[in-house]
C-alpha positions in Angstrom: 63.1 -56.3 54.5 62.6 -53.2 52.4 60.7 -55.3 49.7 58.4 -56.6 52.4 57.7 -53.1 53.8 56.8 -51.9 50.3 53.8 -54.3 50.2 50.5 -52.6 50.7 48.9 -53.4 54.0 45.4 -53.1 52.5 43.7 -55.8 50.4 40.4 -57.0 49.3 38.3 -58.7 52.0 36.0 -61.6 51.6 33.7 -60.0 54.2 31.4 -57.1 53.4 31.0 -54.2 55.9 27.6 -55.6 56.7 29.0 -59.0 57.5 31.7 -57.5 59.7 29.0 -55.6 61.6 26.9 -58.8 61.9 29.9 -60.6 63.4 30.4 -57.9 66.0 26.7 -58.0 66.9 26.7 -61.8 67.2 29.8 -61.7 69.4 27.9 -59.3 71.7 25.0 -61.7 72.1 24.8 -62.3 75.8 22.1 -65.0 76.1 23.6 -67.7 73.9 26.8 -69.8 73.7 28.1 -70.7 70.2 29.8 -74.1 69.8 30.7 -76.6 67.1 28.7 -79.8 67.5 30.5 -82.8 69.0 30.0 -84.7 65.7 28.7 -83.8 62.3 30.3 -80.4 61.6 27.3 -78.3 62.7 27.4 -75.0 64.5 25.1 -74.9 67.5 23.6 -71.8 69.0 23.1 -73.0 72.6 20.9 -70.9 74.9 23.2 -69.8 77.8 20.8 -70.9 80.4 20.7 -74.4 79.1 24.5 -74.5 78.6 25.1 -73.4 82.2 22.5 -75.9 83.5 24.1 -78.8 81.6 27.6 -77.8 82.8 26.4 -77.5 86.5 24.6 -80.9 86.1 28.0 -82.4 85.3 30.1 -80.4 87.7 27.9 -81.1 90.7 28.4 -84.8 90.2 30.5 -85.4 93.3 32.0 -88.6 92.0 33.7 -86.8 89.1 34.2 -83.2 90.3 34.6 -81.2 93.5 34.3 -77.4 93.9 37.4 -75.6 95.2 37.1 -72.4 97.4 40.3 -70.8 96.0 42.8 -70.8 93.2 45.2 -73.8 93.9 47.8 -72.9 91.3 50.6 -71.8 93.7 50.3 -74.8 96.0 50.0 -77.2 93.1 52.9 -75.7 91.3 55.2 -76.2 94.3 54.3 -79.9 94.5 54.6 -80.4 90.7 58.0 -78.7 90.5 59.2 -80.8 93.5 58.5 -84.0 91.5 60.3 -82.6 88.4 63.3 -81.5 90.4 63.6 -84.9 92.1 63.5 -86.5 88.7 66.3 -84.2 87.5 68.5 -84.6 90.6 68.3 -88.4 90.5 69.3 -88.4 86.9 66.0 -89.6 85.5 65.5 -86.4 83.4 68.0 -84.7 81.1 68.7 -81.0 81.5 66.6 -80.1 78.4 63.7 -82.3 79.8 64.0 -80.6 83.1 63.9 -77.1 81.5 60.8 -78.1 79.5 58.9 -79.6 82.4 59.8 -77.1 85.2 56.9 -74.7 85.5 57.3 -71.0 86.3 54.1 -69.5 84.8 50.9 -71.3 83.9 47.3 -70.6 82.9 44.3 -72.1 84.7 42.6 -74.6 82.4 39.0 -73.7 81.5 36.0 -76.1 81.2 33.7 -76.1 78.2 31.3 -78.5 76.5 30.5 -79.6 72.9 26.8 -80.3 72.3 26.0 -83.9 71.4 23.1 -83.1 69.0 23.3 -86.6 67.6 22.0 -87.7 71.0 19.3 -85.0 71.5 18.9 -82.1 69.1 16.8 -79.9 71.4 18.4 -80.5 74.8 21.8 -81.9 73.9 24.0 -83.4 76.5 27.5 -81.8 76.6 30.8 -83.6 76.0 33.1 -82.1 78.7 36.4 -80.8 77.6 39.1 -79.0 79.6 41.1 -76.6 77.5 44.6 -76.5 79.1 46.8 -74.5 76.8 49.7 -73.2 78.9 48.4 -75.0 82.0 50.5 -76.3 84.9 50.7 -79.9 83.6 50.8 -79.2 79.9 54.4 -80.1 79.3 54.2 -83.1 81.6 51.2 -84.3 79.7 53.1 -84.0 76.4 56.1 -85.8 78.0 53.9 -88.7 79.3 52.2 -89.1 76.0 55.5 -89.3 74.1 56.8 -92.0 76.5 53.6 -94.1 76.6 52.3 -93.9 73.1 54.5 -96.7 71.7 52.8 -99.1 74.1 49.4 -98.2 72.6 50.6 -99.1 69.1 51.5 -102.6 70.2 48.1 -103.4 71.7 46.5 -106.4 69.8 43.2 -104.4 69.4 44.9 -101.2 68.4 43.2 -99.6 65.4 44.8 -96.4 64.2 42.0 -95.1 62.1 39.5 -96.1 59.4 42.3 -96.7 56.9 43.9 -99.1 59.3 40.6 -101.0 60.0 39.9 -101.3 56.2 43.3 -102.8 55.6 42.8 -105.4 58.4 39.3 -106.5 57.3 40.0 -106.4 53.5 40.5 -110.1 53.1 38.4 -111.3 56.0 35.7 -113.9 55.1 33.3 -114.8 57.9 31.4 -118.0 58.4 27.6 -118.1 58.0 25.7 -116.6 60.9 28.5 -114.3 62.0 27.2 -111.2 63.9 28.7 -107.8 63.6 29.0 -106.1 67.0 29.9 -102.6 68.0 30.3 -101.3 71.6 30.9 -97.9 73.0 32.5 -97.2 76.4 30.2 -94.7 78.1 32.1 -91.5 79.2 35.5 -93.3 79.0 37.6 -90.3 79.9 35.7 -89.4 83.1 34.9 -93.0 84.2 38.5 -94.2 84.7 39.2 -94.5 88.4 42.7 -93.3 89.2 43.9 -96.4 90.9 43.0 -98.6 88.0 44.4 -96.3 85.4 47.7 -96.1 87.2 47.7 -99.9 87.6 47.3 -100.2 83.8 50.2 -97.8 83.2 52.5 -99.7 85.6 51.4 -103.1 84.1 52.6 -102.1 80.6 55.8 -100.4 81.8 56.8 -103.4 83.8 55.8 -106.2 81.3 56.7 -104.5 78.0 59.6 -102.2 78.7 63.2 -102.6 79.9 63.0 -99.3 81.8 64.7 -98.9 85.2 62.2 -99.5 88.0 63.1 -96.0 89.4 62.2 -94.4 86.1 58.9 -96.4 85.9 58.1 -95.0 89.4 58.8 -91.5 88.1 56.5 -91.9 85.1 53.7 -93.3 87.3 54.3 -90.5 89.9 54.1 -87.6 87.4 51.1 -89.3 85.7 49.4 -89.6 89.1 50.0 -85.9 89.7 48.5 -84.9 86.4 45.4 -87.0 87.1 44.9 -85.9 90.7 45.6 -82.2 90.2 43.5 -81.5 87.2 41.8 -78.3 88.2 40.0 -75.8 86.0 37.7 -72.8 86.1 34.1 -72.4 84.9 32.0 -69.3 85.4 34.6 -67.8 87.7 34.6 -70.9 90.0 37.4 -73.4 90.5 36.8 -77.2 90.3 39.0 -80.3 90.7 38.4 -83.5 88.7 38.1 -86.4 91.0 38.0 -89.2 88.5 39.2 -89.9 85.0 41.4 -87.8 82.8 40.6 -84.4 81.2 39.6 -84.7 77.6 41.9 -82.1 76.1 45.1 -83.3 78.0 47.8 -84.4 75.5 48.1 -87.8 77.1 44.4 -88.5 77.5 43.9 -90.7 74.4 47.0 -92.7 75.2 46.0 -93.1 78.9 42.5 -94.2 77.9 43.9 -96.6 75.3 46.2 -98.3 77.8 43.5 -98.6 80.4 41.2 -100.4 78.0 44.2 -102.4 76.7 44.8 -103.5 80.3 41.1 -104.4 80.7 41.1 -106.4 77.5 44.3 -108.3 78.5 43.2 -109.1 82.1 39.4 -109.2 81.9 38.1 -109.8 78.4 40.6 -112.3 77.1 41.4 -114.1 80.3 40.8 -117.8 81.1 37.5 -117.2 82.8 35.8 -115.8 79.7 37.3 -118.3 77.2 33.9 -119.9 76.9 32.8 -116.7 75.2 35.9 -115.3 73.6 36.4 -118.5 71.6 33.6 -117.1 69.4 35.3 -113.7 68.8 36.7 -114.0 65.3 38.3 -110.6 65.3 38.4 -107.7 67.8 39.2 -104.1 66.9 39.2 -100.9 69.0 39.6 -97.2 68.3 40.0 -95.6 71.7 36.5 -96.2 73.2 34.8 -97.6 70.1 34.8 -101.4 69.8 34.1 -103.6 66.8 34.2 -107.4 66.8 33.0 -110.3 64.8 31.0 -112.9 66.7 30.5 -116.5 65.5 28.4 -117.7 68.4 24.6 -117.5 69.1 22.8 -114.3 69.9 21.9 -115.6 73.4 25.5 -116.3 74.1 26.5 -112.8 72.8 24.0 -111.1 75.1 25.4 -113.1 78.0 29.0 -112.1 77.0 28.1 -108.4 76.8 26.5 -108.7 80.2 29.6 -110.3 81.6 31.8 -107.5 80.2 29.7 -104.9 82.1 30.3 -106.8 85.3 33.9 -105.7 85.6 34.3 -103.7 88.8 36.3 -101.1 86.9 33.5 -98.6 86.3 33.4 -99.6 82.6 29.9 -99.6 81.1 29.4 -100.6 77.5 26.5 -99.8 75.2 26.2 -102.1 72.2 24.6 -102.7 68.8 24.7 -105.8 66.7 23.4 -107.1 63.4 23.9 -110.1 61.1 23.8 -107.8 58.0 25.1 -104.3 58.5 26.6 -102.1 61.2 28.1 -98.6 61.4 31.6 -98.1 62.9 33.7 -94.9 62.7 32.9 -93.3 59.3 32.0 -96.6 57.5 29.2 -99.0 57.3 30.2 -102.7 57.3 28.1 -105.4 55.5 28.3 -109.2 55.4 27.6 -110.5 51.9 26.0 -113.8 51.2 29.4 -115.4 50.5 30.8 -114.2 53.9 32.9 -111.4 52.4 32.9 -108.0 54.3 32.1 -104.9 52.2 32.2 -101.3 53.3 30.4 -98.1 52.5 30.7 -94.5 53.6 28.7 -93.7 56.7 27.4 -90.2 57.5 25.6 -89.4 60.7 22.0 -88.2 60.3 23.0 -84.8 61.8 26.0 -84.4 59.4 26.0 -81.2 57.4 27.9 -80.1 54.3 31.0 -78.8 56.0 33.2 -78.8 52.9 35.3 -75.6 52.7 33.5 -73.0 50.5 35.3 -72.2 47.4 35.1 -68.4 48.1 36.8 -68.9 51.4 40.1 -67.1 52.0 42.6 -69.9 51.1 45.2 -70.7 48.6 43.7 -71.8 45.3 45.9 -74.8 45.2 44.6 -75.9 48.6 41.0 -75.6 47.4 41.7 -77.5 44.2 43.2 -80.3 46.3 40.1 -80.8 48.4 37.8 -82.5 45.9 40.6 -85.0 44.9 41.2 -85.8 48.6 37.5 -86.3 49.3 37.1 -88.6 46.3 40.1 -90.6 47.3 38.6 -91.0 50.8 35.4 -92.2 49.2 37.2 -94.6 46.9 39.0 -95.9 50.0 35.9 -96.4 52.1 33.7 -97.9 49.4 34.8 -101.5 48.6 32.2 -101.9 45.8 32.7 -99.7 42.7 29.0 -99.3 42.1 28.5 -98.0 45.6 31.5 -95.7 45.1 29.9 -94.2 42.0 26.6 -93.6 43.8 28.3 -91.9 46.8 30.5 -89.9 44.3 27.3 -88.4 42.8 26.2 -87.3 46.2 29.6 -85.8 46.9 29.5 -83.9 43.6 26.3 -82.3 44.7 27.8 -81.2 48.0 30.8 -79.7 46.2 28.5 -77.8 43.8 26.6 -76.4 46.8 29.9 -75.0 48.1 30.8 -73.2 44.9 33.2 -75.6 43.2 33.1 -75.7 39.4 31.7 -78.8 37.6 35.0 -79.1 35.7 37.1 -79.1 38.8 34.9 -81.7 40.4 34.9 -84.0 37.4 38.7 -83.8 37.0 39.1 -84.8 40.7 36.6 -87.7 40.3 38.2 -89.1 37.2 41.7 -88.9 38.8 40.4 -90.9 41.8 38.7 -93.4 39.6 42.1 -94.2 38.0 43.5 -95.3 41.3 43.4 -99.0 42.5 41.7 -99.3 45.8 44.1 -102.1 46.9 47.0 -99.6 46.4 45.1 -97.0 48.5 44.8 -99.5 51.4 48.5 -100.3 51.2 49.5 -96.6 51.3 47.1 -95.8 54.1 49.9 -96.1 56.7 50.8 -92.6 57.9 54.2 -91.3 56.9 56.5 -89.9 59.5 58.5 -86.8 58.8 62.2 -87.2 58.3 64.3 -85.6 61.0 66.4 -83.8 58.4 63.5 -81.9 56.9 64.5 -78.5 55.8 63.4 -75.3 57.6 60.1 -73.9 56.4 58.8 -70.3 56.3 55.4 -70.4 58.0 53.0 -67.4 58.1 49.3 -66.7 58.0 47.8 -66.6 54.5 46.7 -63.3 53.1 46.1 -61.7 49.7 49.8 -60.9 49.4 51.1 -64.5 49.9 52.2 -64.8 46.2 54.2 -61.6 46.6 55.7 -62.7 49.9 56.9 -66.0 48.4 58.2 -64.2 45.3 60.3 -61.9 47.6 61.7 -64.9 49.5 62.7 -66.6 46.2 64.3 -63.3 44.9 66.5 -62.9 48.0 67.0 -66.5 49.0 70.6 -66.6 47.6 71.6 -64.0 50.3 70.8 -66.5 53.1 72.7 -69.3 51.2 75.9 -67.2 51.3 76.0 -68.0 55.1 78.0 -71.2 55.6 76.1 -72.2 58.8 72.6 -71.4 57.4 73.3 -73.4 54.2 73.4 -76.6 56.2 69.8 -76.1 57.3 68.2 -74.3 54.3 67.1 -75.9 51.1 68.2 -74.7 47.7 64.8 -73.0 47.3 62.6 -71.6 50.1 60.1 -74.0 51.5 56.9 -72.1 52.4 53.8 -73.1 54.3 50.8 -70.9 55.2 48.4 -71.3 58.0 44.8 -70.3 57.5 43.5 -66.9 58.4 41.0 -66.6 61.3 37.6 -68.0 60.4 34.1 -67.5 61.9 34.7 -70.2 64.5 37.8 -68.3 65.7 35.9 -65.1 66.0 32.6 -66.4 67.5 33.6 -69.5 69.6 35.6 -69.3 72.9 36.5 -72.1 75.1 36.4 -69.8 78.2 32.9 -69.2 79.5 31.9 -65.8 80.9 28.5 -65.2 82.4 28.6 -61.7 81.0 30.3 -59.9 78.2 33.0 -58.7 80.6 33.1 -55.2 79.1 34.6 -52.4 81.2 32.4 -50.3 83.4 33.8 -47.1 82.1 33.2 -45.8 78.6 36.3 -43.5 78.9 39.2 -44.5 76.5 42.6 -42.9 76.6 45.1 -41.7 79.3 44.0 -39.4 82.1 45.7 -37.8 85.1 45.0 -38.8 88.6 45.4 -35.1 89.7 47.5 -36.0 92.8 51.0 -37.0 91.7 54.2 -35.6 90.1 53.6 -37.6 86.9 50.4 -35.8 86.0 52.1 -33.0 84.1 53.6 -35.5 81.7 50.4 -37.4 80.9 48.9 -36.9 77.5 45.5 -38.1 76.4 46.1 -40.0 73.2 42.9 -41.2 71.5 44.5 -42.8 68.5 47.8 -43.5 66.7 48.7 -43.9 63.0 51.1 -46.8 62.2 53.8 -47.1 59.6 51.3 -48.3 57.1 49.1 -45.2 57.6 46.4 -47.2 59.4 44.7 -45.5 62.3 44.4 -47.5 65.6 42.0 -46.3 68.3 43.1 -46.5 71.9 40.6 -49.0 73.4 41.6 -48.9 77.1 41.3 -46.5 80.0 44.6 -45.4 81.7 45.6 -43.1 84.5 48.7 -42.6 86.5 48.0 -45.6 88.7 47.3 -48.1 85.8 49.4 -51.3 85.9 50.5 -53.9 83.3 50.4 -51.6 80.3 52.2 -50.7 77.1 53.0 -47.0 77.0 54.2 -44.5 74.4 56.7 -41.7 75.2 56.9 -38.9 72.7 59.8 -36.4 73.0 59.6 -32.7 71.9 61.3 -33.5 68.6 58.7 -36.1 67.7 60.7 -39.3 68.2 58.9 -42.0 70.0 59.6 -44.8 72.5 57.4 -47.8 73.2 57.8 -49.5 76.6 56.1 -51.9 79.0 55.6 -52.0 82.7 54.0 -54.2 85.3 54.2 -51.4 87.9 52.0 -48.3 88.1 52.4 -46.0 85.1 53.5 -43.1 87.3 56.3 -45.1 88.9 57.7 -46.0 85.5 57.3 -42.5 84.1 59.0 -40.8 87.1 61.9 -43.4 86.7 62.3 -42.2 83.1 62.3 -38.5 84.3 65.0 -39.3 87.0 67.2 -41.0 84.4 66.8 -37.9 82.1 67.7 -35.5 84.9 70.7 -37.7 85.9 71.9 -38.0 82.2 74.3 -35.1 82.3 76.1 -36.5 85.3 76.0 -40.0 83.9 77.6 -38.7 80.6 80.4 -37.0 82.5 81.1 -40.2 84.5 80.8 -42.3 81.3 77.9 -44.3 83.0 75.6 -46.4 80.8 72.3 -44.6 80.1 68.9 -45.7 78.9 67.9 -44.9 75.3 65.5 -42.1 76.4 68.0 -40.6 78.8 70.8 -40.6 76.2 68.5 -39.0 73.6 67.4 -36.2 76.0 71.0 -35.6 77.0 72.2 -35.3 73.4 69.2 -33.4 71.9 67.4 -31.7 74.8 70.2 -30.7 77.3 69.1 -33.4 79.7 65.8 -31.7 80.4 62.5 -33.5 80.4 60.4 -30.4 79.4 58.0 -31.4 76.6 58.0 -35.1 77.3 54.6 -36.8 76.9 53.5 -40.2 78.0 50.3 -42.1 76.9 48.9 -45.6 77.3 48.6 -47.8 74.3 47.4 -51.2 75.6 46.4 -52.7 78.9 47.2 -56.4 79.5 44.9 -58.4 81.8 45.3 -62.1 82.2 42.1 -62.5 84.3 41.5 -65.4 86.6 43.2 -67.8 84.3 46.5 -66.1 84.9 49.6 -66.9 82.8 53.0 -65.3 82.0 52.2 -61.6 82.3 55.7 -60.5 81.3 55.6 -62.6 78.1 52.3 -61.1 77.2 53.6 -57.6 77.8 56.7 -58.3 75.7 54.6 -59.6 72.8 52.3 -56.6 72.8 55.3 -54.2 73.2 57.0 -55.8 70.2 53.9 -55.4 68.1 53.6 -51.7 68.9 57.4 -51.1 68.3 56.9 -52.6 64.8 53.7 -50.8 64.0 54.9 -47.4 65.1 58.3 -47.9 63.6 60.0 -46.8 66.8 63.2 -48.6 66.4 66.4 -46.5 66.2 67.2 -44.4 64.2 63.6 -43.4 63.4 62.6 -44.0 67.0 64.2 -44.4 70.4 63.8 -48.2 70.9 67.1 -50.0 70.6 65.8 -53.4 69.8 62.6 -55.5 69.3 62.2 -58.9 71.1 60.8 -61.8 69.1 61.5 -64.7 71.5 58.1 -64.3 73.2 56.4 -65.3 69.9 58.3 -68.6 69.6 
């Protein structure tokens, strides 16, 4: 630890002071909403008035959403936990599953949209997404997805990704006159009627699993709850989704896949449509995107597509077809004169150059790997070598625009050229991680990452001396760094606020209320200096009646204690004072004392004279709610570390890290 603490906390930044100021100014823009585009890698500055209008246009669709007059969290949580507890008491859930699913604290999901500028660049429609991190049904959603996903992989039409599709059509030769057809299910996630979606789930569980009927009922029941209790907040108002599944829920793709798999099995490829499906040479589907090869006439195809839209399931398909070329996912598919299918890279007209800039704050090895990976993808997607060379030149230009050296680009290109495309198609299958994979050290990348990894290697042998740890640790440390915050993290927020939400008061610091016994101990602290000699300004306003805060107690000898409280600051402060005044009696009775009381007893004769208390941070969860105590513990731990207030230098006995896990 001493080697880590010797590292300088300052380093070169890849942002100038002017750029930092610009980011702050942009964050304070109150008339726009900044979002990544739905497709194409663009950044869209969306006028707030248009963003709100598009959101309300969707949310006022009574078939999909209804407005709630209050926060339903408490009532919904009671119903949800009742289902989970029944599952546990009847033996359907193990104890670890029950602990994971049972909900004590949750955050209200928030509604946002991604602009579909590929549909309309000036007034884009929005793709609705519900961000549900920490929400009531989050763990249930993950659980459902884990249980149902294997059924998706067994669907006849299942297409994992572009790589999977390419391997399936690699040796396909079509007869003369074959038509390439693509279809898109309009608004799939919001169009699925609950009763049909649940029928689809039950269909696969009953026909393709050996699960106990009672467990099947439980899975259907908890899925139904997640579907019918999908509430969220937008612009300080609560809404309930009446139809479909929230895009953003962990089980949403699996649920949508199984619904369409059920539709395919019972409506598309049933006996009534054999007259049409006999002309379907191959049928592939990636969630809501369909691609199939049609060997019949154009007139019969149009009739077939019309029949598919007459389904009574609220499924509406839009389609495109051609006898020569069609675009699907990120490839263009061609029919050659000999009936062989060839492929080329497809980029949407709105696509931008989103390659990571070489000056970006990442490991050099990561940046060097990007050109090679992109050329492999190109080699993979382009079945003809001549086309590959042409697209490679275009890709080289995009890399140069992003600051990559010509030498690095050419090396990556020649490495990719040396690979056989047939081998790439064979190795396209995703690898699964082994269960016995060693423990990794994961941290956020910064300028001192090389020094951090060097320190780990230097002292790794110390950990290996522990017999228990040696079973789980590798011979050498395995490290992995996550990226630092980027512009998107700083400028884009899923939660919409109609105003900046800044505090009405400009006062910062801790002030007395002037009416209580705690006032004489209150000290107005404007800033603190941490263990790295970095100054931190106090950004919040506190007084004796402030709640849910992190506070700092400083004793006359200079030692400090960082604490947290949900109660009013004055109540917690006076509790500390009572403990100090009681400390002499507690010591004589050998009664356990708090760290502050023991210190004042041993060093200050059990007198609270000279004690000062100030606020450091205020925690507010807002309308979305969440686990307040966990948030307080995290912030408290951060301040304990920064101010180095652990004993013996400070008065804190310990630091809690569980809240970060």
